[in-house]
KOLBAZA-310842 format. One line per field, with one value per residue (C-alpha): x, z, y; residue in one letter; residue number from 1. Coordinates in steps of 0.05 Angstrom, whole numbers, plus 32768, in hexadecimal, padded with zeros to 4 digits. Last residue first. Layout:
BEGIN
x	[X, ...]
z	[Z, ...]
y	[Y, ...]
code	[a, ...]
pos	[NUM, ...]
//
This chain:
BEGIN
x	[7FA1, 7F7C, 7FA6, 7FCF, 7FD2, 7FFE, 8036, 803F, 805D, 809E, 80D0, 80B1, 8068, 8075, 809E, 806E, 8033, 8058, 8068, 8020, 800A, 803E, 8029, 7FE0, 7FED, 8015, 7FDE, 7FA8, 7FD0, 7FE4, 7F9B, 7F86, 7FAE, 7FD4, 8003, 804E, 8051, 8034, 8069, 80A0, 807E, 8074, 80BD, 80D0, 80A2, 80C0, 8106, 80F0, 80CF, 810C, 813F, 811C, 80F4, 8131, 815A, 8125, 8121, 816C, 816C, 813F, 80F7, 80E7, 80C8, 810C, 8122, 80EE, 811F, 814C, 8110, 80FB, 8141, 8147, 80FF, 810B, 814D, 8131, 80F2, 811C, 8149, 810D, 80EE, 8130, 812F, 80E8, 80F7, 812E, 80F7, 80E9, 8129, 811F, 80DC, 8099, 8061, 8052, 8089, 80A3, 808A, 80B4, 80DA, 80A1, 8073, 80A1, 809C, 8051, 804A, 807F, 8061, 8019, 802F, 8055, 8017, 7FEC, 801D, 8021, 7FD6, 7FD1, 8004, 7FDF, 7F9D, 7FBB, 7FD7, 7F93, 7F73, 7FA6, 7F9C, 7F51, 7F5B, 7F85, 7F4E, 7F1B, 7F45, 7F48, 7EFE, 7EEC, 7F12, 7ED5, 7EC2, 7F00, 7EF8, 7ED1, 7EFD, 7F3B, 7F27, 7F1D, 7F61, 7F84, 7F64, 7F75, 7FBE, 7FC1, 7FA9, 7FDB, 801B, 8047, 8076, 805D, 8016, 8020, 803A, 8001, 7FCF, 7FF2, 7FF3, 7FA8, 7F9D, 7FC4, 7F95, 7F7B, 7FC1, 7FDA, 7FB1, 7FC1, 7F80, 7F8B, 7FCF, 7FDD, 7FB4, 7FBE, 8007, 8014, 7FF1, 801F, 805C, 8046, 803B, 8080, 80A1, 8082, 8094, 80DC, 8108, 80E5, 80A6, 80D3, 80E0, 8097, 8086, 80C2, 80A4, 805E, 8076, 80A2, 8068, 803B, 806E, 807C, 8041, 805A, 8030, 805D, 809D, 80CB, 80AC, 80AF, 80F9, 8105, 80E3, 8111, 814D, 812F, 812C, 8176, 8187, 815D, 8182, 81C5, 81AE, 8195, 81D7, 81D0, 81B7, 81D6, 81EE, 81A8, 8192, 81C8, 81BE, 8177, 814D, 817C, 818A, 8141, 8129, 815B, 814F, 8104, 8100, 812D, 810C, 8107, 80D5, 80A2, 80B9, 8096, 8062, 8091, 80C6, 8096, 807A, 80BF, 80D5, 809C, 80A9, 80F3, 80E1, 80B5, 80EA, 811B, 80F3, 80F4, 80B7, 80C2, 810D, 8120, 80EB, 80EA, 8137, 813A, 8104, 812C, 816B, 8148, 8122, 8164, 8183, 814A, 814C, 8193, 818F, 81D8, 81CF, 8186, 8170, 81B1, 81CD, 818B, 8187, 81CF, 81C1, 8181, 81A3, 81DC, 81AC, 8189, 81CD, 81E1, 81CA, 81FB, 81DD, 8212, 824C, 827D, 824B, 8228, 8269, 827F, 823D, 8245, 828C, 8275, 823E, 826F, 829D, 8263, 824F, 8292, 8270, 829F, 8266, 8259, 82A2, 82A4, 8264, 827D, 82C1, 82A2, 827F, 8236, 821C, 8249, 8210, 81E6, 81C9, 8198, 8191, 81C6, 81DA, 8200, 81F4, 8211, 81EB, 8209, 81E5, 8218, 81E4, 81B7, 81EB, 81BE, 81D2, 81AE, 8198, 8179, 8159, 812A, 8125, 8149, 8153, 8187, 8187, 81CA, 81D0, 8214, 822C, 826E, 829D, 82C2, 82CB, 8298, 82BC, 8296, 82B3, 8281, 8295, 8266, 826C, 8272, 82B9, 82D0, 82AD, 82C1, 82A5, 82C5, 82B1, 82F1, 831E, 82F7, 82C8, 82A2, 8261, 825C, 822E, 8206, 8212, 81F0, 81AC, 81A1, 81EB, 81ED, 822A, 8257, 823D, 824B, 8292, 82A0, 8285, 82AC, 82EC, 82E5, 82DA, 8318, 8341, 832F, 830A, 8338, 830F, 82EC, 82B2, 827F, 823D, 8229, 81EF, 81C6, 8190, 8158, 813C, 813D, 8172, 817A, 81C3, 81D0, 81BC, 81E8, 8224, 8218, 8217, 8258, 827A, 8266, 82AC, 82C7, 82C7, 82D0, 8286, 8260, 821B, 81F1, 81BA, 8187, 815A, 811C, 80EC, 8115, 8147, 8177, 81AD, 81DE, 8226, 823B, 8245, 8205, 81FD, 81BB, 8177, 813D, 80F7, 80C9, 8096, 8091, 80DD, 80E1, 80D6, 8101, 813C, 816B, 8154, 817B, 81BC, 81E8, 8228, 8206, 81D7, 8212, 821F, 8210, 81C9, 8197, 8154, 8115, 80DF, 80FE, 80D2, 8109, 80EA, 80C3, 80FB, 812F, 8101, 80F9, 8144, 8157, 819F, 81E2, 81D6, 81DE, 822A, 8246, 8220, 81D5, 81BC, 8177, 8145, 811E, 80EB, 80DB, 80AD, 80C4, 80D0, 808E, 8093, 809A, 8062, 8063, 805C, 8033, 8025, 7FEA, 7FEC, 7FAA, 7FB1, 7F73, 7F92, 7FD4, 7FD0, 7FD9, 7FDC, 7FF1, 801B, 8017, 8050, 8035, 7FEF, 7FDF, 7FB8, 7FDE, 7FF3, 801F, 801A, 804E, 8043, 806C, 804B, 8019, 7FD0, 7FA3, 7FCD, 7FB0, 7FC6, 7F95, 7F93, 7F5C, 7F4D, 7F32, 7F12, 7EF9, 7F3E, 7F4A, 7F84, 7FB2, 7FA6, 7F88, 7F9F, 7F87, 7FB6, 7FA5, 7FD1, 7FB0, 7FC3, 7FF2, 8010, 804E, 8046, 8076, 8074, 807A, 8062, 8069, 8053, 8030, 8024, 8062, 808D, 809F, 80C1, 80D4, 80A6, 80AC, 8076, 8081, 804A, 8051, 8016, 7FE2, 7FFD, 8034, 8052, 8017, 803F, 8072, 803F, 8018, 8057, 806A, 8024, 8023, 8068, 8057, 8014, 8036, 806C, 803B, 8010, 804E, 805E, 8017, 8019, 805A, 8038, 8000]
z	[7F4E, 7F14, 7F1B, 7EDD, 7EF5, 7F2C, 7EF9, 7F05, 7F49, 7F2B, 7F5C, 7FA0, 7F93, 7F62, 7F95, 7FCD, 7FA6, 7F97, 7FE0, 7FF4, 7FBF, 7FD7, 8020, 800F, 7FE5, 801C, 804F, 8023, 8012, 805B, 8072, 8041, 8057, 8098, 80AB, 80AA, 8063, 8046, 8066, 8043, 7FFF, 8009, 801C, 7FDC, 7FB3, 7FD5, 7FC1, 7F7B, 7F73, 7F8C, 7F5A, 7F17, 7F2B, 7F44, 7F08, 7ED8, 7EFC, 7EFB, 7EB0, 7EA5, 7E90, 7E86, 7E45, 7E23, 7E52, 7E34, 7E25, 7E60, 7E8F, 7E76, 7E81, 7EC6, 7ED7, 7EC8, 7EEF, 7F2B, 7F2B, 7F2A, 7F61, 7F8D, 7F81, 7F96, 7FD7, 7FE6, 7FD1, 8004, 8038, 801C, 8037, 807B, 8080, 807B, 80AB, 80C2, 80BB, 80FD, 811A, 813D, 8105, 80D3, 8101, 80F9, 80AD, 80B4, 80D8, 80B0, 806D, 8081, 809D, 805D, 8034, 8060, 805B, 800F, 800A, 8030, 8002, 7FC3, 7FDE, 7FEC, 7FA5, 7F87, 7FB4, 7F9C, 7F53, 7F5C, 7F7B, 7F3F, 7F0E, 7F37, 7F2F, 7EE3, 7EDE, 7F0E, 7EE9, 7EDE, 7F27, 7F3D, 7F85, 7F9F, 7F79, 7F91, 7FD9, 7FC8, 7FA5, 7FE3, 8010, 7FDD, 7FDC, 8028, 8026, 7FEE, 800C, 7FD8, 7FD0, 7F88, 7FA1, 7FD6, 7FA0, 7F70, 7FA7, 7FB4, 7F69, 7F66, 7FA1, 7F7E, 7F41, 7F4B, 7F60, 7F1A, 7EFB, 7F30, 7F4E, 7F91, 7F9D, 7FE8, 7FFC, 7FBF, 7FB7, 8001, 7FFF, 7FC5, 7FEE, 802B, 7FFF, 7FE0, 8023, 8041, 8007, 7FFC, 7FBF, 7F7C, 7F97, 7FB2, 7F6A, 7F57, 7F94, 7F84, 7F40, 7F59, 7F8D, 7F59, 7F29, 7F63, 7F77, 7F31, 7F2E, 7F6F, 7FAE, 7FD8, 7FC8, 8004, 8017, 7FCE, 7FCA, 800B, 7FEE, 7FB2, 7FE0, 8003, 7FBF, 7FB6, 7FF9, 7FE9, 7FA8, 7FCC, 7FFC, 7FC3, 7F9E, 7F60, 7F2D, 7F50, 7F12, 7EF7, 7F36, 7F2F, 7EE7, 7ECC, 7F0B, 7F3A, 7F08, 7EF2, 7F39, 7F4E, 7F0F, 7F13, 7F5C, 7F4F, 7F0F, 7F28, 7F5D, 7F28, 7EE1, 7EE0, 7EA8, 7E87, 7E7F, 7E5E, 7E2E, 7E1A, 7E0E, 7DDE, 7DBA, 7DB1, 7D90, 7D5D, 7D53, 7D40, 7D02, 7CEB, 7CDE, 7D15, 7D07, 7D27, 7D5D, 7D6D, 7D70, 7D9E, 7DC9, 7DD0, 7DE1, 7E17, 7E32, 7E3A, 7E5E, 7E8F, 7E96, 7EAE, 7EB7, 7EA0, 7E75, 7E5F, 7E59, 7E53, 7E23, 7DFC, 7DF5, 7DDC, 7DA9, 7D92, 7D84, 7D60, 7D32, 7D1E, 7D12, 7CE1, 7CA2, 7CB0, 7CB2, 7CE2, 7CE8, 7D1A, 7D51, 7D4A, 7D4B, 7D8A, 7DAA, 7D97, 7DB4, 7DF4, 7DFA, 7DF1, 7E26, 7E57, 7E44, 7E4A, 7E4F, 7E1C, 7DE9, 7DF4, 7DE7, 7DA8, 7D8F, 7D95, 7D79, 7D3B, 7D2A, 7D19, 7D0F, 7CD9, 7CBC, 7CAF, 7C6B, 7C8D, 7CD8, 7D05, 7D0E, 7D44, 7D7F, 7DBF, 7E01, 7E44, 7E83, 7E8E, 7E9B, 7E61, 7E2C, 7DFD, 7DB4, 7D8B, 7D42, 7D25, 7CE5, 7CD0, 7D17, 7D3F, 7D8B, 7D9A, 7DE1, 7DF7, 7E2C, 7E48, 7E6C, 7E90, 7E74, 7E46, 7DFE, 7DE2, 7DFC, 7DCA, 7D92, 7D6F, 7D2A, 7D0D, 7CC1, 7C9A, 7C82, 7CC9, 7D0A, 7D4E, 7D8A, 7DC6, 7DFA, 7E0D, 7DF4, 7DB3, 7D8C, 7D51, 7D45, 7D02, 7CF6, 7CC1, 7C82, 7C4B, 7C2C, 7C17, 7C06, 7BDA, 7BAC, 7BDD, 7C17, 7BF2, 7BE2, 7C2B, 7C42, 7C0C, 7C1C, 7C65, 7C4F, 7C22, 7C5A, 7C8D, 7CCB, 7D07, 7D41, 7D10, 7D32, 7D0C, 7D15, 7CDB, 7CDA, 7C9F, 7CA5, 7C79, 7C57, 7C0D, 7C09, 7BC4, 7BB8, 7C01, 7BF8, 7BBB, 7BDF, 7C1D, 7BF1, 7BCE, 7C11, 7C2B, 7C2A, 7C53, 7C94, 7CDD, 7CEC, 7CC6, 7CE3, 7CB7, 7CDB, 7CAB, 7CC6, 7CA5, 7CCA, 7CE0, 7CB5, 7CD7, 7CA7, 7CB3, 7CA1, 7CAC, 7CEF, 7D0D, 7D47, 7D6C, 7D60, 7D91, 7D79, 7DAC, 7DE2, 7DE5, 7DE6, 7E26, 7E5B, 7E3B, 7E2B, 7E60, 7E4D, 7E0C, 7E2F, 7DFB, 7DD8, 7D9E, 7D95, 7D7D, 7DA7, 7D9F, 7DB7, 7D8D, 7DAB, 7D87, 7D8F, 7DCD, 7E07, 7E35, 7E7A, 7E6A, 7E40, 7E76, 7EAD, 7E86, 7E78, 7EC1, 7EB0, 7ECC, 7EB0, 7E6B, 7E6C, 7E2D, 7DFE, 7DF4, 7DBD, 7DCA, 7D97, 7D90, 7D5E, 7D33, 7CF6, 7CAF, 7C97, 7CB2, 7CF7, 7D06, 7D2E, 7D7A, 7DA8, 7DE4, 7E0F, 7E38, 7E63, 7E77, 7E40, 7E1B, 7DD5, 7DD8, 7DE9, 7DC5, 7DD3, 7D9A, 7D96, 7D55, 7D2E, 7CED, 7CEB, 7CEB, 7CB6, 7CC1, 7CFD, 7CE7, 7D10, 7D23, 7D4F, 7D65, 7D86, 7D4E, 7D3D, 7D03, 7CD4, 7CBC, 7CFC, 7D19, 7D1E, 7D46, 7D4A, 7D85, 7D79, 7DBF, 7DDC, 7DB1, 7DCA, 7DD5, 7D8C, 7D8C, 7D8D, 7D96, 7D81, 7D71, 7D69, 7D5E, 7D92, 7D9F, 7DE4, 7E02, 7DDF, 7DB8, 7DA3, 7D65, 7D53, 7D10, 7D08, 7CD0, 7CB4, 7CC7, 7CCE, 7D0A, 7D08, 7D3E, 7D77, 7DA7, 7DD0, 7E19, 7E2D, 7E77, 7E94, 7E6A, 7E76, 7E48, 7E7F, 7E79, 7E5B, 7E92, 7ECA, 7EAD, 7EA7, 7EEE, 7F06, 7EE2, 7EF9, 7F42, 7F3E, 7F22, 7F57, 7F91, 7F77, 7F74, 7FBD, 7FD3, 7FAC, 7FCF, 8012, 8000]
y	[8293, 8273, 8233, 8242, 828B, 826F, 826D, 82B8, 82AA, 8292, 8275, 8287, 827B, 8241, 821A, 822E, 8211, 81D1, 81C7, 81D2, 81A1, 816F, 8174, 8171, 8133, 8111, 8122, 8104, 80C5, 80BB, 80C1, 808A, 8065, 8063, 809B, 80A7, 808B, 80CC, 80F8, 80D1, 80D6, 8121, 8128, 8104, 8131, 816E, 8159, 8147, 818C, 81B2, 8199, 81A2, 81DF, 8203, 81EE, 820A, 824C, 8253, 8245, 8281, 8294, 824A, 8232, 8230, 81F9, 81C8, 818F, 81A0, 81A0, 815B, 813E, 815F, 814D, 8103, 8100, 8125, 80FA, 80BB, 80D5, 80E6, 80A1, 8081, 80A7, 8093, 804B, 8049, 8044, 7FFF, 7FE4, 8004, 7FE1, 8004, 7FEF, 8036, 8069, 8085, 80C5, 80FA, 811D, 8115, 813C, 8178, 8171, 816B, 81AD, 81D3, 81BE, 81CF, 8213, 8224, 8213, 8240, 827A, 8271, 826D, 82AF, 82D0, 82B9, 82D1, 8316, 8316, 8309, 833D, 8371, 835E, 8365, 83AB, 83BF, 83A8, 83CF, 840E, 8408, 83FB, 8433, 8469, 8495, 848B, 84B3, 84CA, 848E, 845C, 8481, 8474, 842A, 842A, 8445, 8410, 83DA, 83F1, 83EF, 83A7, 8397, 83B1, 838E, 83CA, 83D6, 83CD, 8403, 8432, 8421, 8431, 8474, 8483, 8473, 84A1, 84D8, 84D8, 851F, 8535, 8527, 8560, 8594, 85AF, 858B, 85AA, 85A7, 856A, 853D, 854F, 8547, 8503, 84EF, 8503, 84DB, 849E, 84A5, 84B1, 8473, 8446, 845B, 844D, 8450, 8472, 84A9, 84BD, 84BF, 84E9, 8517, 8526, 8532, 8564, 8587, 8591, 85A5, 85DC, 85F7, 8625, 8645, 8644, 8618, 863F, 8634, 85F2, 85DB, 85ED, 85C8, 858B, 8591, 858E, 8552, 852F, 853E, 851F, 84E1, 84D9, 84DC, 84A7, 847B, 847C, 844F, 8482, 84BE, 84E4, 84EB, 850F, 8544, 8557, 8559, 8556, 857D, 85B4, 85B8, 85BF, 85F4, 861F, 8616, 862C, 8669, 8680, 86C9, 86B5, 86A0, 868F, 864C, 8654, 8686, 8650, 861E, 8652, 866B, 8623, 8616, 8658, 8646, 8604, 8629, 865E, 8627, 8617, 8660, 868B, 86BE, 86C6, 8709, 870B, 86C0, 86BD, 86FA, 86DA, 869A, 86C3, 86EB, 86AF, 8688, 86C3, 86C5, 867A, 8672, 8627, 861F, 85E1, 85DD, 8626, 864E, 861A, 8618, 8664, 8667, 8630, 8651, 8694, 8671, 864A, 868A, 86AA, 8673, 8698, 86D1, 8717, 8731, 8700, 871D, 872D, 86EB, 86C4, 86E8, 86D7, 868D, 868C, 86AE, 867A, 8641, 865D, 865F, 8618, 85F5, 85B1, 8591, 858E, 85D8, 85EA, 85C0, 85DE, 8626, 8613, 85F4, 8634, 8645, 85FE, 85E2, 85B7, 85F4, 85E4, 85B5, 85BF, 85A0, 8557, 8533, 8562, 8545, 8542, 852D, 8516, 84DF, 84A8, 84BC, 84CE, 84F6, 84F4, 8529, 8527, 8566, 8580, 8547, 852F, 84F9, 84F7, 84C2, 84A7, 848B, 8455, 8442, 8405, 83FD, 83C9, 83FA, 83E4, 8415, 8454, 8480, 84AC, 84D9, 84F3, 8528, 852C, 856D, 855D, 8552, 8564, 854A, 8526, 8505, 84D1, 84AC, 8474, 846F, 8443, 8461, 8486, 84AB, 84E6, 850B, 84E1, 850A, 8503, 854C, 8556, 8517, 851C, 8540, 8517, 84D6, 84EC, 84FA, 84B6, 8490, 84B5, 849F, 8457, 845A, 8479, 8444, 845F, 845D, 8442, 8414, 83EF, 8419, 843D, 846B, 849B, 84B3, 84E8, 8504, 84C6, 84B6, 847F, 8460, 8473, 8464, 841B, 8410, 8430, 8404, 83C6, 83DC, 83E7, 83A2, 8384, 83BE, 8397, 83A6, 83AB, 83E1, 83F5, 8423, 8449, 8469, 849F, 84BC, 848E, 8452, 842E, 83FF, 83E6, 83AE, 83A0, 8359, 8338, 8353, 8383, 837E, 839F, 83A1, 83B3, 83D2, 83C1, 8375, 8370, 8399, 8363, 832D, 835B, 833F, 82F9, 8305, 82F4, 8314, 82FE, 82D9, 8316, 833F, 837D, 83C7, 83C2, 83E9, 83FC, 8414, 8448, 8466, 847C, 8498, 848C, 844D, 842E, 843B, 8421, 83E0, 83DC, 83E2, 83F3, 83DE, 8398, 83B7, 83AF, 83CF, 83FD, 8408, 8437, 8453, 846E, 84AE, 84CA, 8507, 8505, 8516, 84CF, 84B5, 8498, 844E, 8430, 8433, 83F7, 83E5, 83A8, 8392, 8353, 8334, 8300, 82E8, 82E9, 830D, 8357, 8399, 83E4, 8411, 8450, 8477, 8496, 8479, 845B, 8411, 83EB, 83AB, 8381, 8348, 8309, 82D5, 8299, 825F, 8223, 821A, 820C, 8221, 824B, 828E, 82B0, 82E3, 832F, 8351, 839C, 83C3, 8408, 8415, 841F, 845D, 8488, 844C, 8437, 83F1, 83A8, 8361, 832A, 82E2, 82A4, 8260, 822C, 81F3, 81F4, 8212, 8254, 8280, 82C9, 82F5, 833A, 835D, 83A5, 83CC, 8411, 843A, 83FB, 83D1, 838D, 835B, 8371, 8337, 8315, 8301, 82D0, 82C0, 82E6, 82C4, 827F, 8266, 823D, 820E, 81D6, 81DA, 81DE, 81A3, 817A, 818B, 817B, 8138, 8125, 8133, 8110, 80D2, 80D2, 80DE, 80A4, 8078, 8089, 8077, 8036, 8024, 8030, 8000]
code	[x, x, x, x, x, x, x, x, x, x, x, x, x, x, x, x, x, x, x, x, x, x, x, x, x, x, x, x, x, x, x, x, x, x, x, x, x, x, x, x, x, x, x, x, x, x, x, x, x, x, x, x, x, x, x, x, x, x, x, x, x, x, x, x, x, x, x, x, x, x, x, x, x, x, x, x, x, x, x, x, x, x, x, x, x, x, x, x, x, x, x, x, x, x, x, x, x, x, x, x, x, x, x, x, x, x, x, x, x, x, x, x, x, x, x, x, x, x, x, x, x, x, x, x, x, x, x, x, x, x, x, x, x, x, x, x, x, x, x, x, x, x, x, x, x, x, x, x, x, x, x, x, x, x, x, x, x, x, x, x, x, x, x, x, x, x, x, x, x, x, x, x, x, x, x, x, x, x, x, x, x, x, x, x, x, x, x, x, x, x, x, x, x, x, x, x, x, x, x, x, x, x, x, x, x, x, x, x, x, x, x, x, x, x, x, x, x, x, x, x, x, x, x, x, x, x, x, x, x, x, x, x, x, x, x, x, x, x, x, x, x, x, x, x, x, x, x, x, x, x, x, x, x, x, x, x, x, x, x, x, x, x, x, x, x, x, x, x, x, x, x, x, x, x, x, x, x, x, x, x, x, x, x, x, x, x, x, x, x, x, x, x, x, x, x, x, x, x, x, x, x, x, x, x, x, x, x, x, x, x, x, x, x, x, x, x, x, x, x, x, x, x, x, x, x, x, x, x, x, x, x, x, x, x, x, x, x, x, x, x, x, x, x, x, x, x, x, x, x, x, x, x, x, x, x, x, x, x, x, x, x, x, x, x, x, x, x, x, x, x, x, x, x, x, x, x, x, x, x, x, x, x, x, x, x, x, x, x, x, x, x, x, x, x, x, x, x, x, x, x, x, x, x, x, x, x, x, x, x, x, x, x, x, x, x, x, x, x, x, x, x, x, x, x, x, x, x, x, x, x, x, x, x, x, x, x, x, x, x, x, x, x, x, x, x, x, x, x, x, x, x, x, x, x, x, x, x, x, x, x, x, x, x, x, x, x, x, x, x, x, x, x, x, x, x, x, x, x, x, x, x, x, x, x, x, x, x, x, x, x, x, x, x, x, x, x, x, x, x, x, x, x, x, x, x, x, x, x, x, x, x, x, x, x, x, x, x, x, x, x, x, x, x, x, x, x, x, x, x, x, x, x, x, x, x, x, x, x, x, x, x, x, x, x, x, x, x, x, x, x, x, x, x, x, x, x, x, x, x, x, x, x, x, x, x, x, x, x, x, x, x, x, x, x, x, x, x, x, x, x, x, x, x, x, x, x, x, x, x, x, x, x, x, x, x, x, x, x, x, x, x, x, x, x, x, x, x, x, x, x, x, x, x, x, x, x, x, x, x, x, x, x, x, x, x, x, x, x, x, x, x, x, x, x, x, x, x, x]
pos	[638, 637, 636, 635, 634, 633, 632, 631, 630, 629, 628, 627, 626, 625, 624, 623, 622, 621, 620, 619, 618, 617, 616, 615, 614, 613, 612, 611, 610, 609, 608, 607, 606, 605, 604, 603, 602, 601, 600, 599, 598, 597, 596, 595, 594, 593, 592, 591, 590, 589, 588, 587, 586, 585, 584, 583, 582, 581, 580, 579, 578, 577, 576, 575, 574, 573, 572, 571, 570, 569, 568, 567, 566, 565, 564, 563, 562, 561, 560, 559, 558, 557, 556, 555, 554, 553, 552, 551, 550, 549, 548, 547, 546, 545, 544, 543, 542, 541, 540, 539, 538, 537, 536, 535, 534, 533, 532, 531, 530, 529, 528, 527, 526, 525, 524, 523, 522, 521, 520, 519, 518, 517, 516, 515, 514, 513, 512, 511, 510, 509, 508, 507, 506, 505, 504, 503, 502, 501, 500, 499, 498, 497, 496, 495, 494, 493, 492, 491, 490, 489, 488, 487, 486, 485, 484, 483, 482, 481, 480, 479, 478, 477, 476, 475, 474, 473, 472, 471, 470, 469, 468, 467, 466, 465, 464, 463, 462, 461, 460, 459, 458, 457, 456, 455, 454, 453, 452, 451, 450, 449, 448, 447, 446, 445, 444, 443, 442, 441, 440, 439, 438, 437, 436, 435, 434, 433, 432, 431, 430, 429, 428, 427, 426, 425, 424, 423, 422, 421, 420, 419, 418, 417, 416, 415, 414, 413, 412, 411, 410, 409, 408, 407, 406, 405, 404, 403, 402, 401, 400, 399, 398, 397, 396, 395, 394, 393, 392, 391, 390, 389, 388, 387, 386, 385, 384, 383, 382, 381, 380, 379, 378, 377, 376, 375, 374, 373, 372, 371, 370, 369, 368, 367, 366, 365, 364, 363, 362, 361, 360, 359, 358, 357, 356, 355, 354, 353, 352, 351, 350, 349, 348, 347, 346, 345, 344, 343, 342, 341, 340, 339, 338, 337, 336, 335, 334, 333, 332, 331, 330, 329, 328, 327, 326, 325, 324, 323, 322, 321, 320, 319, 318, 317, 316, 315, 314, 313, 312, 311, 310, 309, 308, 307, 306, 305, 304, 303, 302, 301, 300, 299, 298, 297, 296, 295, 294, 293, 292, 291, 290, 289, 288, 287, 286, 285, 284, 283, 282, 281, 280, 279, 278, 277, 276, 275, 274, 273, 272, 271, 270, 269, 268, 267, 266, 265, 264, 263, 262, 261, 260, 259, 258, 257, 256, 255, 254, 253, 252, 251, 250, 249, 248, 247, 246, 245, 244, 243, 242, 241, 240, 239, 238, 237, 236, 235, 234, 233, 232, 231, 230, 229, 228, 227, 226, 225, 224, 223, 222, 221, 220, 219, 218, 217, 216, 215, 214, 213, 212, 211, 210, 209, 208, 207, 206, 205, 204, 203, 202, 201, 200, 199, 198, 197, 196, 195, 194, 193, 192, 191, 190, 189, 188, 187, 186, 185, 184, 183, 182, 181, 180, 179, 178, 177, 176, 175, 174, 173, 172, 171, 170, 169, 168, 167, 166, 165, 164, 163, 162, 161, 160, 159, 158, 157, 156, 155, 154, 153, 152, 151, 150, 149, 148, 147, 146, 145, 144, 143, 142, 141, 140, 139, 138, 137, 136, 135, 134, 133, 132, 131, 130, 129, 128, 127, 126, 125, 124, 123, 122, 121, 120, 119, 118, 117, 116, 115, 114, 113, 112, 111, 110, 109, 108, 107, 106, 105, 104, 103, 102, 101, 100, 99, 98, 97, 96, 95, 94, 93, 92, 91, 90, 89, 88, 87, 86, 85, 84, 83, 82, 81, 80, 79, 78, 77, 76, 75, 74, 73, 72, 71, 70, 69, 68, 67, 66, 65, 64, 63, 62, 61, 60, 59, 58, 57, 56, 55, 54, 53, 52, 51, 50, 49, 48, 47, 46, 45, 44, 43, 42, 41, 40, 39, 38, 37, 36, 35, 34, 33, 32, 31, 30, 29, 28, 27, 26, 25, 24, 23, 22, 21, 20, 19, 18, 17, 16, 15, 14, 13, 12, 11, 10, 9, 8, 7, 6, 5, 4, 3, 2, 1]
//
């Protein structure tokens, strides 16, 4: 009878493990990938662990009532690929896979004349929280300067559903997005003819080169220069190459940017691309380099002015620009010089009065110019917060844009800076900028301290009730509690938000349901742990009933058999797990708990032993899932 009990435990164990593995593609565990995005279509691919027919629902984020459906033409498959058609350029879409609760977003390619941003990743990406980076910078695609063979692609698992990710290839490659063409040349000139043929047909507004050559070969350099002479409207604007330090220079109308690619530390560069401008923003370093200037103005005012600004010598750069203006009356680059001076005063020196003066001069003298449009936007922003002689704005912008960004890993330093902003708010509580600062520090505290974040959101709600974000402060408070796994407090906050914001009841109720689900999960975990502890302690004091020492070995043998079977099975389906560590944990822990369950079951007479053994094993299985990958609980509707 006891042998039968042990065999039953073995069969149940294998069945549940197989069921768990096959069900790994539950709603929460499907991670699609955006592999191709164009202005009017997008291709999405994903895998499932059981045969089914792929379906995608999608809609523009601004129109959730107009939901479209795209289905595969094939009947059943494990691998799925669907092309969404009829899309609009420069439009962000929400989509989800079949009945999944997860919602993802992507943005279609812009038309050739529309602006966009992308991120170039270099070096060790483990220094970045990629998901936070994507949320904060909103790039339309990401390019990692490494071949895919050298990358742990699991690092990109959470962001692949949201944007295309490109990797370095062995041969030359071309990434065309909107009006930009990025050409990547990797230590070979064998593809020069192919590049030439491509450039002869290119109709966009900007060409950028990324190469592994520290010293660009003379024939390649000549090719670039000759191309620009023949095609001034489709010229090569910039070249990125390895270097010992971050430097930039101009030569033959091309901007050369040397980046320390070979260093181990990671770097993220956001490229802002427009028809007239391309800027490289070094996110961690807080540095911005202009790679392309307006058409017909490639030598923006004077090289010395730009060089000084790129080095961070802003005062000297302004003096150089002013000297150029005084010595070149009527020059066609004066408009550009006015804007450059205004921008340095505005975003680098935070001397907003001077910035307004130069912006206004630009608007008055060149009212129809492209740069005047940008200047007007900045003038409006600055005048909205010009109170107290710009003192609050100057301090806030300096901390937010420069000092805070330098303290990515230093929580104490961040807290000190946030306290400085709180002091600014205390000094100027009635200023137009005060609610903006209060909301910003609330969001920053939310990343590090629960209590301070909640307190800060309450201050926003109490002190600035008319501010747009203050109206949804209770939702932010609930989200903060949820983020720190304080689900009862989160429910309380959401219930208050429900009374204040009935129009958002559906969204709030979904959050409450998630909280209740997680509370149930926690309670079941505590119950399961109690069951395991109780019967494990009993196992130390009770002897097995009518089971010889020889037969007790069967428990140990059964555990080894399960371990061997699961190891082979786990290796076969290893791609279905989110990581190898997760697979190893399942493979090794489940046999151990199955053996313990078998041992516990033989402490009691049948059928009580069978029931207790099953409860022990089910409780063990629940805790294994709870602590290794809690999302698998969706399989059991938990």
